[in-house]
C-alpha positions in Angstrom: 32.5 14.9 -18.3 30.8 12.0 -15.4 31.6 8.7 -16.4 27.8 7.1 -16.6 26.8 4.7 -13.7 24.6 1.4 -13.8 20.6 1.6 -14.2 18.3 0.8 -12.0 14.6 0.4 -11.8 12.2 0.2 -8.8 8.9 -1.1 -8.5 6.1 -1.3 -5.7 2.5 -2.7 -5.1 0.6 -2.4 -2.0 -0.1 -6.0 -1.6 1.2 -9.4 -2.4 -2.0 -9.8 -4.4 -1.4 -6.8 -6.8 0.3 -7.7 -9.2 3.7 -5.1 -10.5 3.9 -6.8 -14.3 2.7 -3.0 -16.0 5.5 -1.5 -13.8 8.1 -4.4 -15.0 7.1 -3.7 -18.3 8.0 0.1 -18.3 11.4 -0.5 -16.7 12.3 -3.0 -19.8 11.1 -0.6 -22.0 13.3 2.0 -20.7 16.2 -0.3 -20.9 16.7 -1.8 -17.6 17.9 -5.5 -17.4 15.8 -8.0 -14.5 18.7 -8.6 -12.5 18.6 -4.5 -11.8 14.9 -4.1 -10.7 14.1 -4.1 -7.0 10.8 -4.9 -6.3 9.0 -4.2 -2.9 5.1 -5.9 -2.2 3.8 -3.5 0.7 2.5 -0.6 1.8 3.9 2.8 0.6 3.2 4.5 3.6 7.0 4.6 5.1 10.3 3.7 3.5 10.7 1.0 5.3 11.1 -1.6 2.8 13.4 -4.5 2.5 13.9 -4.3 -1.3 14.1 -0.2 -1.2 16.8 -0.5 1.2 18.9 -2.6 -0.9 18.4 -0.6 -3.5 19.5 2.4 -1.4 23.1 0.1 -0.7 23.5 -0.6 -4.1 23.2 2.9 -5.6 26.2 5.0 -6.4 27.0 8.5 -7.8 26.2 8.8 -11.6 23.8 5.5 -11.2 20.3 6.2 -12.9 17.1 4.6 -10.8 13.9 4.2 -13.1 10.4 4.0 -11.6 6.9 4.3 -13.6 5.4 6.5 -11.4 6.7 9.1 -8.1 3.4 7.5 -6.0 5.4 3.9 -6.7 8.2 5.4 -4.9 6.1 6.3 -2.1 2.5 7.6 -0.4 3.6 10.1 2.3 4.5 13.7 0.4 6.8 14.4 3.1 8.7 11.7 2.9 9.0 11.4 -1.0 10.9 14.7 -0.8 12.9 13.2 1.6 14.1 10.4 -0.3 14.4 12.5 -3.4 16.7 14.7 -1.5 18.8 11.0 -0.6 18.9 9.6 -3.9 19.7 12.9 -6.2 21.8 14.6 -3.7 23.2 12.2 -0.6 23.4 9.3 -3.3 24.3 10.9 -6.5 22.3 9.5 -8.7 19.7 10.8 -11.0 15.9 9.9 -11.2 13.6 9.2 -14.0 10.3 9.3 -13.7 8.7 7.4 -16.9 5.3 9.0 -16.2 6.4 12.2 -15.6 9.2 13.7 -17.9 9.9 16.8 -15.9 10.7 14.6 -13.5 14.3 13.5 -14.9 16.7 14.9 -13.1 19.3 14.0 -16.2 18.5 17.1 -17.7 18.5 20.6 -16.8 22.0 19.9 -14.3 21.9 24.0 -14.3 19.9 26.1 -10.9 16.9 26.6 -13.2 16.5 22.8 -13.9 17.3 21.6 -10.4 14.5 24.2 -9.4 11.9 23.3 -12.0 12.8 19.1 -10.9 11.9 20.2 -7.4 9.3 22.4 -7.9 6.9 20.0 -10.6 7.8 17.2 -7.6 6.3 19.1 -4.8 3.5 20.0 -6.9 3.2 16.2 -7.9 3.5 14.6 -4.2 1.3 17.3 -2.8 -1.5 15.9 -5.3 -0.9 12.4 -4.8 -1.5 12.8 -1.3 -4.6 15.1 -1.0 -6.3 12.9 -3.9 -5.3 9.8 -1.2 -6.9 11.8 1.6 -9.5 12.5 -0.8 -10.2 8.7 -1.4 -10.4 8.4 2.2 -12.9 11.1 2.9 -15.0 9.7 0.1 -14.5 5.9 1.5 -16.2 7.4 5.4 -18.8 9.2 3.7 -19.8 6.4 1.5 -20.1 3.7 4.5 -21.7 6.6 6.9 -24.8 6.6 4.1 -25.1 3.2 3.8 -25.4 3.2 7.4 -28.0 5.4 7.6 -29.7 3.8 4.8 -29.7 0.5 6.8 -26.7 -1.4 5.1 -25.2 -3.8 7.4 -21.5 -4.7 7.0 -19.9 -8.0 8.4 -20.6 -11.3 7.9 -24.6 -11.5 8.1 -25.9 -13.3 11.5 -26.5 -17.0 11.0 -30.1 -18.5 11.8 -30.3 -19.3 15.1 -33.0 -22.3 15.8 -36.4 -21.6 17.3 -35.1 -23.8 20.4 -32.0 -22.4 21.1 -33.2 -19.8 24.4 -33.9 -23.4 25.9 -30.5 -24.9 24.5 -28.7 -22.3 26.2 -30.9 -22.4 29.5 -29.6 -26.2 29.6 -26.5 -25.7 29.1 -26.4 -22.9 32.0 -28.2 -25.0 34.1 -25.6 -28.0 33.5 -27.5 -30.6 31.7 -25.5 -30.0 28.4 -21.8 -29.0 28.4 -21.8 -25.7 25.8 -19.8 -27.9 23.3 -23.0 -30.5 23.3 -25.4 -27.5 23.6 -23.0 -25.9 20.3 -23.4 -29.1 18.3 -27.1 -29.4 19.2 -27.8 -26.0 17.7 -25.3 -26.6 14.7 -22.7 -23.6 15.3 -19.3 -23.8 15.8 -18.7 -23.5 19.9 -17.6 -20.1 19.8 -20.6 -18.9 18.0 -23.0 -20.7 20.3 -20.9 -18.6 23.0 -21.1 -14.9 21.6 -24.8 -16.1 20.8 -25.6 -16.7 24.2 -23.8 -14.0 25.8 -26.6 -12.1 24.0 -29.8 -13.2 25.2 
């Protein structure tokens, strides 16, 4: 009989502004103690994350790791599969994906159970990465369509005073410093310089 290990949780959000509360609530409901939860606030494009590395250092054989969904582990299909092997085979921990009950390595420790878990993981990881690629493609197409309709991106250009060309000419002739010319136009110096270059 296997000796039960510790229970850990891992949560990840992509930016500092995003909120991980939903993930933390799900982990708490699963029985993970708050002090055993590791949280990263950075992109899942790779596994160079401080808290994830600390989690790997903490995990021992027979420990159980809970995550809310497979994309919280990471975004890259191939790297998720590699990390799944690290967690379950190299470290000997069990992984439970709360949003996908089939991804629970505590069940079906026989060959068939392991096979089913690995197949489901591969399908889900592929679908997750494919959806992200589709989202990026739709974003690119949307931006391109908006540009074709004349939509301008970025900050709107500042309105220049009617005598802007004359002020630039005075500055270039040495009658005004650039600082004084920018002030006369009511513009920051950097904006004055970039607008002056265009005429």
